[in-house]
C-alpha positions, 0 to 999 in steps of 0.5 A: 699206689706204687709200692717202693722198696722202702715201703715194702720193707716197712710193711714186712718189718711192722708185720713180722717184728712189731706184730701190727695188724693190716689196718694199723700198718695202713694207718701209720704208713698212710696207705690203703689196706689193700696195698698192705694185704697185697705186699703180705700176699706177695711175700707168701703170707696167708690172707688175713681175715674171712675170705669172702666169695668174689665174682672174680673167682670163676675167672682166676684160672684164666687170669693166672694162665694169661699173666703167666704168658704175659706178666706185664699185661695191664689190668685194663686190658685184662679186664676187657678180656674178662668182660668178654668171657662174662665177668660183670665187675667194674674195672677199679675193683678188678684192678685191685683184685688182680694185683693180688694174683700178679706174679712177682718178677724174678730177682735179677743181678744188676750191674752198672753199664758204661759206654765208650764212644769215639767219633772221627772228626771229619766223617763223623763215623761213630764207634760204640762199645759197652762194658761193665766198668770204667777201668783203664783196661776197658778204656784202652780196650775200646780204643783197640776195638775202634782202631781195628773196626776202622782199619786205622786211627787218627794222628791226634786223639782229643780227650776230655779231661777225664781221669782215665787220660789226664792225672793232673793239670795245672794250666797248660801243664798236663800229666797224662796217665803213664798207661795212656802214654805207653798206649799212644806210643805203641799206636803212634798217635798224639793224645791231646786234652781239650781246653778246660771250659771250651765245649766247642772243642768237644762238640763232635763227641758230645753230639755223637753221645746225644745221638746214641742216647736218643736213637740207639738206646731207647727201647733197646733189649738185649740178652747179655753184653755180647748181644748188646755190642753186636747190636751196637756194631750193626747200628754204627754201620747201619742207621748211624752211617746212613745219616748225612755228613755235617762236613759235606751234606752231599755225602752220608757218614758211611760215604765220607768215612770211605774217603777218610779211611785211606788217610788214617794211620796204619795199624802196627803189626801187633796189637797192644795187649789190654788185659785186666791184671789183679793179684789174688790170694787163694784161700782154703778152697781152690777158687779165686775171686775176680769181678764178682765171680769165683774161678776154680784153680788146681787144689795144689795152689790153695794158700798161694798168691796168684795173678789174674789176667782177664780179657774180653772173653777169657780169664787166665790165672797164672802162678808166676809165668805158668798158666794154671787155669783158663776160663771163659769170662763170666759177666754175671754176678756171684757165679762159680765157674769151674773146670771139670778137671779141677773138681775131679782132682779135688775129689780124688785128692780128698779120697786119697787123703782119707785113705792115707789117714785110714792106712796110718791108723791101721799101721799104728794099730796092727803093723803087719797090715802094711805087708797085707796091703802090699800083697793085696795091692799086687793082686789088684785089690781095692786097698781103701776097702780093705783098710776100712774093713780092717779098721772095723775089725780093730774096733770090734776085736782089739788091735792085738787080736787083729795083729795076730789074725793078720799074721795068721792070714799072711802065713796062709798066703791069703792077704784078704780081710776074710782070712783075717776075720776067719782067724779072729773067729778061730782065736775067739772060739779057741778061748771060748769067748763070747761074740764081740758086739760092734758098739763103740761108745764114748767114755762119757756114754759108758760112764752114764750107762754104768752101774753106780754103787752109792754109799750106805746111808746108815753110815751117815747116821753114825755121825750123830751117835756118841762114841762109847768110852770103850771104843777101840778106835776112839775116833769118829766114823768118817768117809774112808774115800774122801775123793768120792766113790760116787763117780766110780763105775763098778761092774755088778 
C-alpha cells in the first residue's frame, strides 16, 4: 500500500517515542508489517529480528546499480530483468523485497506556480507566462511582457473580477486598483471588467486557459522558471499558433495575428517599470530576507532600514536613493546569495576590530607600546602579530616589566618584540628571579588548587571542658576568626 506522509510520521513516532515493536505498529495502524519495516529501513534504522538468507541476495548488486540509474523503474520490469539473469522467485515477493532497497527521492523545495494568460480576441493569439506568486508586480509584469512580445497592445483589456484589478464593485460602480489605473494610463488602454455571472464575455480566455492546461502542461518537464517560460514562448509561436483561428477557419492563429498586429496600439518609448518593492530591516548580520532567500549587503549597513527592488532577474538593495548591493535573483528557497566583496570586507572588518581591541588592551597595560607600534609600522612590520606577542609577554611577565622592557628596546632603536623579550630576560636574570611560567588560571581555579589550612580539631574539644576558676581570662574558648579562615588560601 502507498505510504502517505501522515502514515510515515506515525510509524516513526510509535517506534521512537512509544517504543512499539513492528508487529504492534502494524496491528494498530492496520498495515502490513512489511510496510512498517520498509519505513523504518528507509529511515536508516537497522533491520529488526533474525536476517534470513534470501534468493534475492545474489542479485542485490544488480538491483542497486539498476535503481541508481533508473530510480523510478517499476518492480515488474525489474523482476523480468532479474529472471533473465537467473532469479527464480515470484513477482509479489520480489516486489516486496525490492521496496526495501529502492532509493529514497531527494527532498526538493516546493513553491507555488502561477500562470498568466492573455489572449487577443480576434486572432486568439495566446501569451503565457509563469511566476512564483500572484502579486500585483507579477500581474503587471505579465502585461508588459505580452505587449513587448506582440509589438503592441489592444485598445480595451477585459478583466475577470479578480482582486488584482478590481478592488470593489457595487453594481455598475467599480473601483479599480490604483496601480492598474496608473499602468493603463502609461500604455493608454481602457481596463474594462466583465459583467458578473456573464461567462460568455470571458469565454475566449477561459478556452485559452483550458487549451494551455490540456495541450501545454501535461507531461511537461523543466529545470527552472526560466526554462519553463522559454518553453512556453516556443509553444505559443509553435503549436498554439498553428491551430485554426475560430474567427476565420481559413487562417491559422499565426496568420490571423499577422493581420491583427498592425491594428494594435503602438508601445510607448519607455516601458512601465515593474519592480517588487519591500522595506526590510537589516539585523545583526549583513543580510536582508526577500522572497524566501537571504541577500548580502555591506557590513556598514547592519541595523538599518533598506529598500529592496526586485525585477525578473535582478535584486537591488537601496539605502535611500543609493544602491548598496545588486544580486542575481534566486527563485530557490532558503538560499544565501552573497557578493565576494561583502564577505571580504566583513572578514577584514572583524580582523581589524580584533586588532583594535588588542591594541587598546596593550596600550592600557604598557603605554610605551604605542610608540613601538608606530616605529614598527613605519618599517612595514605586521602590527597585529606584534600586538599579540606583546600581550602574551604582559601575561607572562606583568605590565610593569613589559613597560620597562619596551622603553629599553626603544632606547636601543629596535622596535621589535624580540628586543622586548631580550630586555625582559635581562631584567629577570639581574634580579635572579625564576623563569616565568606562561599559565593563566582563573581565580576560582587558583583557589581550588591552593593549599587550605584547616582549624585544629582539638580547639573544638575545649568547648565542653569546664573553665577553671583561676582562669586568667574567665571566658570560654571561641573562634578568633568568625568570618572563617577555611576559605583563605595560604602558601605553604
